[in-house]
C-alpha positions in Angstrom: -7.0 12.7 -12.0 -4.7 14.3 -14.6 -3.6 13.5 -18.1 -0.1 14.5 -16.9 -0.1 11.4 -14.7 -0.7 9.2 -17.7 2.0 11.0 -19.8 4.5 10.5 -17.0 3.9 6.7 -17.0 4.6 6.6 -20.7 7.8 8.6 -20.3 8.9 6.0 -17.8 7.9 3.1 -20.0 6.7 3.9 -23.5 5.9 0.2 -24.3 3.2 -0.2 -21.7 -0.3 -0.6 -22.9 -2.8 2.3 -22.5 -5.1 0.2 -20.4 -2.3 -0.7 -18.0 -1.3 2.9 -17.7 -4.9 3.9 -16.9 -5.1 1.1 -14.4 -2.0 2.4 -12.6 -3.4 6.0 -12.5 -6.7 4.9 -11.1 -5.2 2.5 -8.6 -2.9 5.2 -7.3 -5.9 7.5 -6.8 -7.9 4.7 -5.0 -4.9 3.8 -2.8 -4.3 7.4 -1.8 -8.0 8.1 -1.3 -8.2 10.8 -4.0 -11.1 8.5 -5.1 -12.8 7.7 -1.8 -14.6 4.4 -1.0 -18.1 4.5 -2.3 -17.4 7.1 -5.0 -19.2 6.5 -8.3 -16.9 6.5 -11.3 -18.2 8.5 -14.2 -16.6 6.8 -17.2 -17.5 9.6 -19.7 -16.0 12.3 -17.5 -13.0 10.2 -16.6 -12.3 9.4 -20.3 -12.4 13.1 -21.1 -10.2 14.0 -18.2 -7.5 11.5 -19.3 -8.1 12.1 -23.0 -8.6 8.4 -23.7 -11.3 6.4 -25.3 -13.8 4.3 -23.3 -12.3 0.9 -24.5 -9.0 1.0 -22.7 -10.7 2.7 -19.7 -13.1 -0.2 -19.4 -10.3 -2.7 -19.6 -8.6 -0.9 -16.7 -11.8 -0.9 -14.7 -12.3 -4.6 -15.4 -8.8 -5.3 -13.9 -9.6 -3.1 -10.9 -12.8 -5.1 -10.4 -11.0 -8.4 -10.6 -8.7 -7.2 -7.8 -11.6 -6.0 -5.7 -10.8 -2.2 -5.9 -14.0 -1.3 -7.7 -17.4 -2.9 -7.9 -19.9 -2.8 -10.8 -23.5 -2.7 -9.9 -26.1 -3.5 -12.6 -28.0 -0.4 -13.8 -26.2 1.8 -11.3 -22.6 2.0 -12.4 -19.0 1.4 -11.2 -18.1 2.4 -7.6 -14.8 2.4 -5.6 -15.1 -0.5 -3.2 -15.9 0.2 0.4 -13.2 -0.5 3.0 -13.9 -3.7 4.8 -12.9 -4.2 8.5 -12.7 -8.0 8.1 -10.6 -7.6 4.9 -8.2 -5.2 6.8 -7.7 -7.8 9.6 -7.2 -10.6 7.0 -4.5 -8.5 5.3 -2.8 -7.8 8.7 -2.9 -11.5 9.6 -1.4 -12.4 6.2 1.4 -9.9 6.7 2.0 -11.3 10.2 2.7 -14.7 8.6 4.7 -13.6 5.6 6.8 -10.6 6.7 8.5 -11.9 9.8 9.5 -15.0 7.9 10.9 -12.9 5.0 12.9 -10.7 7.5 14.3 -13.9 9.0 15.4 -15.3 5.7 16.8 -11.9 4.6 18.9 -11.7 7.7 20.6 -14.9 6.6 21.2 -14.3 3.0 21.2 -10.5 2.3 24.3 -9.2 0.5 26.3 -6.1 1.4 25.0 -4.3 -1.6 21.4 -5.2 -0.7 22.0 -4.1 2.9 23.2 -0.7 1.7 20.0 -0.3 -0.3 17.9 -1.4 2.6 19.6 1.3 4.8 18.7 3.9 2.2 15.0 2.8 2.4 15.2 2.8 6.2 16.6 6.3 6.3 14.0 7.5 3.8 11.2 6.2 6.0 12.6 8.1 8.9 12.7 11.3 6.8 9.3 11.1 5.2 7.5 10.3 8.5 8.4 13.9 9.6 6.8 15.3 6.4 3.2 15.7 5.3 3.6 14.1 1.9 1.3 11.1 1.9 2.5 9.8 -1.5 6.1 9.9 -0.4 5.2 8.1 2.8 3.3 5.3 1.0 6.2 4.9 -1.5 8.8 4.7 1.4 6.8 2.1 3.2 6.2 0.0 0.0 9.9 0.1 -0.9 11.1 -1.0 2.6 8.7 -3.9 3.1 8.8 -5.3 -0.5 12.6 -5.1 -0.6 12.9 -7.2 2.6 10.6 -9.8 0.9 12.7 -9.7 -2.2 15.9 -10.1 -0.1 14.4 -13.3 1.5 15.3 -15.0 -1.9 12.3 -17.3 -1.3 10.3 -17.3 -4.5 7.1 -18.6 -2.9 7.2 -15.8 -0.2 7.8 -13.3 -3.0 4.9 -14.7 -5.1 2.5 -14.7 -2.2 3.3 -11.1 -1.3 3.1 -9.8 -4.9 -0.3 -11.5 -5.3 -1.9 -9.1 -2.8 0.5 -6.2 -2.9 -2.2 -3.8 -4.2 -4.5 -4.8 -1.3 -1.6 -4.1 1.1 -1.1 -0.7 -0.5 -4.8 0.1 -0.3 -4.9 -0.3 3.5 -1.5 1.2 4.0 -2.9 4.8 3.6 -5.4 4.0 6.4 -2.5 2.8 8.6 -0.2 5.8 8.1 -3.0 8.2 8.8 -2.5 7.3 12.5 0.0 10.0 13.3 0.3 9.0 16.9 1.9 5.8 15.6 4.6 7.5 13.6 7.2 7.6 16.3 6.8 3.9 17.1 6.8 3.0 13.4 10.1 4.9 12.8 11.8 3.0 15.6 10.5 -0.4 14.6 11.7 0.0 11.0 15.2 0.8 12.3 15.0 -2.2 14.6 14.2 -4.5 11.7 17.0 -3.1 9.7 19.5 -3.4 12.5 18.5 -7.0 13.2 18.9 -7.9 9.5 22.3 -6.1 9.4 23.5 -8.1 12.4 22.2 -11.3 10.8 20.1 -11.9 13.9 17.2 -14.0 12.6 15.3 -14.3 15.8 15.3 -10.5 16.5 14.5 -9.7 12.8 11.4 -12.0 13.0 10.4 -10.6 16.4 10.8 -7.0 15.2 8.7 -7.7 12.1 6.0 -9.3 14.2 6.0 -6.3 16.6 5.6 -4.0 13.6 2.5 -5.9 12.4 1.0 -5.9 15.9 1.3 -2.1 16.1 -0.8 -1.9 12.9 -3.5 -4.1 14.4 -3.7 -2.5 17.8 -5.7 0.6 17.0 -8.8 -1.5 16.1 -8.2 -4.5 18.4 -11.0 -5.2 20.7 -13.5 -3.0 18.9 -16.7 -4.4 17.6 -17.2 -4.2 13.9 -19.4 -1.1 13.9 -17.0 0.8 16.1 -14.2 -0.2 13.8 -16.1 1.0 10.8 -16.6 4.4 12.5 -12.8 4.5 13.2 -12.0 3.9 9.6 -14.4 6.5 8.4 -12.9 9.0 10.8 -9.5 8.3 9.4 -10.7 8.7 5.9 -11.9 12.2 6.8 -8.4 12.8 8.3 -6.8 11.7 5.0 -9.1 13.9 3.0 -8.0 16.9 5.1 -4.3 16.0 4.7 -4.7 15.6 1.0 -6.3 19.1 0.8 -3.4 20.7 2.7 
């Protein structure tokens, strides 16, 4: 957690509120597991680190609590929310409904300009999967999938996706930690792009469904306790990768 992260956000948009900027810095650290699930947040220490007062910091924490990223426990403090196996599966099931539909719509109404941008996002995914930069990988995944939703031109799909976008990002780090899946994920992103480029709605939807199935497969069939152990093991892997 660095003051420089806060300053960078204000350079990008000097009109944002301080609490919004603090929220974005904290959310990024939670999503990328720099703040691990279960970690207690020391408000005094954090305020000093970011060189901010407690008031905007508390507003940011209130927003994170509303979205389920932190939990406040009376007389104990504020903690980063634990990962939930059931929540993970709910997110995957949501994506299974939304993203294939969005890919299908996009295949029918994407413009040539948008298709060129989607190709850039596809090529970037293929590049970053060969690197060890978790932040770049998360950003590449976010750009690709959200752009397809935007290209669907369906305002209700877009609204539904944006409502839980931060939750999707939170579990995306857990997903990309599975390095044995990387080769499959590279291929499936290219397949989705090709289907959209060819305006093949059926294949675009099928490829998007296949992508979501790949994300669910590692935990499928496990009982909940086994799944929790798998998640904890992957968090430890992420900690190691962040330290490299």
